[in-house]
C-alpha positions in Angstrom: -38.7 -1.3 -9.3 -35.2 -2.4 -8.3 -34.6 -6.2 -9.1 -35.6 -8.3 -7.3 -37.6 -5.7 -5.1 -40.9 -4.0 -5.8 -41.6 -0.5 -4.4 -45.1 0.2 -3.4 -46.4 3.5 -4.7 -48.6 5.8 -2.5 -51.4 8.0 -3.3 -52.6 6.2 -6.7 -54.3 3.0 -7.4 -53.3 2.5 -11.1 -50.8 3.4 -13.8 -53.8 5.4 -15.6 -54.3 7.4 -12.4 -50.4 7.9 -12.2 -49.9 8.9 -15.8 -52.8 11.3 -15.8 -51.5 13.0 -12.7 -48.1 13.3 -14.5 -49.7 14.9 -17.6 -51.8 17.5 -15.4 -48.7 18.4 -13.2 -46.3 18.6 -16.3 -43.9 16.4 -14.8 -42.3 13.0 -16.2 -43.9 9.8 -15.2 -40.6 8.6 -13.8 -40.3 11.7 -11.6 -43.7 11.2 -10.3 -43.3 7.6 -9.5 -40.1 8.4 -7.5 -41.9 11.0 -5.5 -44.8 8.5 -4.8 -42.5 5.6 -3.9 -43.3 4.6 -0.3 -41.1 2.7 2.2 -43.0 -0.7 1.6 -41.2 -3.2 -0.5 -42.2 -6.5 -2.0 -40.2 -9.6 -3.2 -40.7 -9.7 -7.0 -39.7 -13.5 -7.4 -43.0 -15.1 -5.7 -45.2 -12.6 -7.3 -43.7 -13.2 -10.7 -43.9 -17.1 -10.2 -47.6 -16.9 -9.1 -46.6 -18.0 -5.5 -48.0 -14.8 -3.8 -51.3 -13.4 -2.7 -50.1 -10.4 -4.7 -50.5 -10.8 -8.5 -49.3 -9.0 -11.6 -51.8 -7.0 -13.7 -51.4 -5.9 -17.2 -49.0 -2.8 -17.2 -51.9 -0.5 -18.4 -55.7 -0.7 -18.5 -58.6 1.7 -18.1 -59.5 1.1 -14.6 -63.3 2.2 -14.8 -64.3 1.5 -18.4 -62.4 -1.4 -20.3 -64.3 -0.6 -23.4 -62.3 2.7 -23.5 -59.1 0.8 -24.0 -58.6 0.3 -27.7 -56.3 -2.6 -28.8 -54.8 -2.4 -32.3 -51.8 -3.2 -34.3 -49.6 -2.7 -37.2 -48.8 -5.7 -39.6 -46.1 -6.2 -42.3 -43.6 -4.0 -40.5 -40.7 -6.6 -40.2 -39.2 -8.6 -43.1 -40.4 -12.0 -41.4 -44.1 -10.7 -41.1 -44.1 -10.2 -44.9 -42.4 -13.5 -45.6 -44.9 -15.4 -43.3 -48.0 -13.6 -44.5 -46.8 -14.2 -48.2 -46.3 -18.0 -47.6 -50.0 -18.2 -46.1 -51.5 -16.5 -49.2 -49.2 -17.0 -52.2 -51.0 -18.3 -55.4 -48.9 -18.0 -58.4 -45.3 -17.3 -57.9 -45.1 -14.6 -60.6 -47.7 -12.6 -59.0 -47.0 -10.4 -55.9 -49.6 -10.8 -53.0 -51.4 -7.9 -51.7 -49.4 -8.7 -48.4 -46.1 -8.2 -50.3 -47.4 -5.1 -52.2 -48.1 -3.6 -48.8 -44.9 -4.5 -47.4 -42.9 -2.9 -50.4 -44.9 0.3 -50.0 -43.6 0.4 -46.5 -40.1 -0.1 -47.7 -40.5 2.7 -50.2 -42.4 5.2 -48.0 -42.7 4.1 -44.4 -39.6 6.0 -43.0 -40.3 9.6 -43.5 -37.9 12.5 -42.3 -38.5 13.8 -38.8 -41.7 15.9 -38.5 -43.4 14.5 -41.6 -45.3 11.3 -42.3 -45.2 8.7 -45.1 -47.4 6.0 -46.4 -49.9 4.4 -44.2 -49.2 1.0 -42.7 -51.4 -2.0 -42.6 -53.6 -1.4 -39.4 -56.0 -3.8 -37.6 -58.3 -3.7 -34.6 -57.8 -6.4 -31.9 -60.4 -5.5 -29.3 -60.7 -3.5 -26.1 -59.3 -3.8 -22.6 -61.3 -6.9 -21.9 -59.1 -9.0 -24.4 -55.9 -8.0 -22.6 -54.3 -10.6 -20.2 -51.4 -10.2 -17.8 -48.3 -12.3 -17.3 -49.4 -15.9 -16.3 -52.9 -15.7 -17.4 -54.1 -18.2 -20.1 -54.7 -17.1 -23.7 -57.7 -18.8 -25.1 -58.5 -20.6 -28.4 -62.2 -20.3 -28.4 -64.4 -23.0 -29.7 -65.0 -21.2 -32.9 -61.3 -20.7 -33.8 -59.3 -22.7 -36.2 -56.3 -22.5 -33.9 -54.2 -19.9 -31.8 -50.6 -19.0 -32.2 -48.2 -16.6 -30.5 -46.9 -13.4 -32.0 -44.0 -12.1 -30.1 -44.0 -8.3 -30.3 -43.3 -4.9 -28.4 -46.4 -2.9 -27.7 -46.7 0.8 -27.4 -49.1 2.1 -24.5 -50.7 5.5 -24.7 -53.1 7.8 -22.8 -55.1 10.7 -24.3 -54.9 13.8 -22.4 -57.8 16.0 -21.8 -56.8 18.3 -24.6 -56.9 15.2 -27.0 -53.1 15.0 -27.3 -51.7 11.3 -27.2 -49.1 10.5 -24.7 -46.8 7.4 -25.1 -46.7 6.2 -21.4 -44.0 3.4 -22.3 -43.8 0.1 -24.0 -44.0 -3.4 -22.9 -43.3 -7.1 -24.2 -46.6 -8.4 -25.9 -48.0 -11.6 -27.2 -50.4 -10.6 -30.0 -52.1 -14.0 -30.0 -54.0 -14.7 -33.3 -55.7 -17.4 -35.4 -53.3 -17.9 -38.2 -55.0 -21.2 -39.5 -58.2 -19.1 -40.1 -56.4 -16.3 -41.6 -54.6 -18.8 -43.9 -57.8 -19.9 -45.5 -58.4 -16.5 -47.0 -56.5 -13.3 -46.5 -59.7 -11.4 -46.1 -60.1 -13.5 -42.8 -57.1 -11.3 -41.3 -59.6 -9.0 -39.5 -61.6 -11.8 -37.7 -58.3 -13.7 -36.9 -57.1 -10.9 -34.8 -60.3 -10.8 -32.4 -58.7 -13.0 -29.7 -57.1 -12.4 -26.4 -53.5 -10.9 -26.1 -50.9 -10.5 -23.3 -48.7 -7.6 -22.0 -46.2 -7.3 -19.3 -45.0 -8.2 -16.9 -43.2 -4.8 -16.9 -43.9 -1.4 -18.3 -40.7 0.4 -19.4 -41.1 4.1 -19.5 -38.3 5.2 -21.8 -36.8 2.0 -23.4 -34.2 2.0 -26.0 -36.2 0.8 -29.0 -33.6 1.4 -31.8 -32.8 -2.3 -32.1 -34.0 -4.9 -29.6 -33.1 -8.6 -29.4 -36.4 -10.6 -28.9 -36.6 -14.2 -28.0 -39.7 -16.4 -28.2 -40.0 -20.1 -26.9 -42.7 -22.7 -27.0 -42.7 -25.2 -24.0 -44.5 -28.3 -24.0 -44.6 -30.8 -21.1 -41.2 -30.4 -19.5 -39.1 -29.2 -22.4 -38.7 -26.7 -25.0 -40.6 -27.5 -28.2 -39.5 -24.4 -30.4 -37.5 -21.3 -30.0 -36.2 -18.6 -32.2 -34.7 -15.0 -31.9 -35.1 -11.8 -34.0 -34.6 -8.2 -33.6 -37.3 -5.5 -33.5 -37.2 -1.8 -33.1 -37.3 1.5 -34.8 -34.3 0.6 -37.2 -35.6 -2.9 -37.6 -39.0 -2.0 -39.4 -40.0 -0.8 -42.7 -42.2 1.8 -40.9 -40.7 4.2 -38.3 -42.4 4.3 -34.9 -43.2 8.0 -35.7 -45.1 7.2 -39.0 -46.9 4.3 -37.3 -48.2 6.5 -34.4 -49.2 9.3 -36.8 -51.2 7.1 -39.0 -52.8 5.5 -35.7 -53.8 8.7 -34.0 -54.6 10.8 -37.1 -58.2 9.5 -36.6 -60.2 11.9 -34.4 -61.9 8.9 -32.8 -58.4 7.8 -31.6 -57.8 11.0 -29.8 -60.8 11.1 -27.4 -59.7 12.5 -24.0 -59.2 9.8 -21.3 -59.0 6.9 -23.5 -56.2 4.3 -23.4 -54.6 2.8 -26.4 -52.4 -0.4 -26.9 -50.7 -0.9 -30.2 -48.7 -3.8 -31.3 -45.7 -3.0 -33.5 -45.4 -6.4 -35.3 -43.2 -9.5 -35.3 -40.5 -11.1 -37.3 -41.3 -14.9 -36.7 -44.1 -17.3 -36.0 -43.9 -20.7 -34.7 -47.0 -21.4 -37.0 -44.8 -20.8 -40.1 -42.6 -23.8 -38.8 -45.4 -26.1 -38.7 -46.1 -25.8 -35.0 -49.7 -26.0 -33.7 -50.2 -25.0 -30.1 -51.9 -27.4 -27.8 -53.7 -27.1 -24.4 -51.0 -26.5 -21.7 -48.2 -25.2 -24.1 -46.5 -22.2 -22.6 -45.4 -19.3 -24.7 -42.6 -17.2 -23.4 -41.5 -13.9 -24.9 -38.3 -12.0 -23.7 -36.7 -8.7 -25.1 -33.4 -7.2 -23.8 -34.0 -4.1 -21.8 -37.8 -4.9 -21.1 -37.4 -6.8 -17.8 -38.6 -10.2 -17.2 -40.1 -12.6 -19.6 -43.8 -12.7 -20.4 -45.1 -16.2 -20.0 -48.8 -17.4 -20.8 -50.3 -20.8 -21.1 -52.6 -21.9 -23.9 -56.0 -22.8 -23.0 -58.2 -24.5 -25.6 -61.9 -24.1 -24.9 -63.4 -27.5 -25.2 -67.0 -26.6 -25.6 -68.5 -26.8 -29.1 -69.3 -23.7 -30.9 -73.1 -22.8 -30.3 -75.4 -20.7 -32.4 -75.6 -17.0 -30.9 -79.2 -16.1 -31.4 -80.3 -12.4 -31.9 -83.6 -11.4 -30.2 -85.7 -9.2 -32.3 -87.1 -6.3 -30.0 -90.5 -6.1 -31.4 
């Protein structure tokens, strides 16, 4: 891409196909993309704004089997994440919550020397490729949810090669949308609060500068800005290094299955929820990060139907 023009690649139908071809040919993804760049160009502005027959997809997926795309994340990586989580679950001021204990363990052992690994970070499962939405698509608050709230993050995007080796394809802006009100009722609800839709994009950055990245997050309601904040994310801004996070994610054999795609969120430093904001139908969440292209924008969709009982049929 050369702002504000998009180059159409020839001989591939997805990033998944292009990345696998790069691995098999032992060339960089950038070099292969440049080789595949055709003469056709598109105007990015109307596509980004949703005014074109072309539309933006999530920057990576598994084109044939969405269930083979694992979506996960690491929590308590930033100072703000520990502060926000601790405020949700604090009981007695003289006691450390489990969240703060986990955060402190990351401070003490989450940044090992190059080539070694340290203490394991908090890890959570978010779903499969069916939960991943693109720029402009709504993120849903289902009928059974207590609420829905943005989590402005950077995500790592990975493909597992035929020999079981994980390759980082790149990174992208992410909105790791979660149910903070449900989590607040009991910290053991964290796992369930994460099983919501999320968003990536609009752009993949192949080899970003991720040492220290300025991130902005904004909530729009109606015609104006309701809330906004900025923070810094990146390798030097977290208590766990990217190397340590990646090791502890891919140490599991089931996470190194050839042909799988992985999307892993690296955490955030601020939440509108912590400032008393409750998102409503039609609110727009905007997340931007320096060096990561255009902002990711997604509206909130609150599903109005009442929660219904899911019946399981015994197979007699």
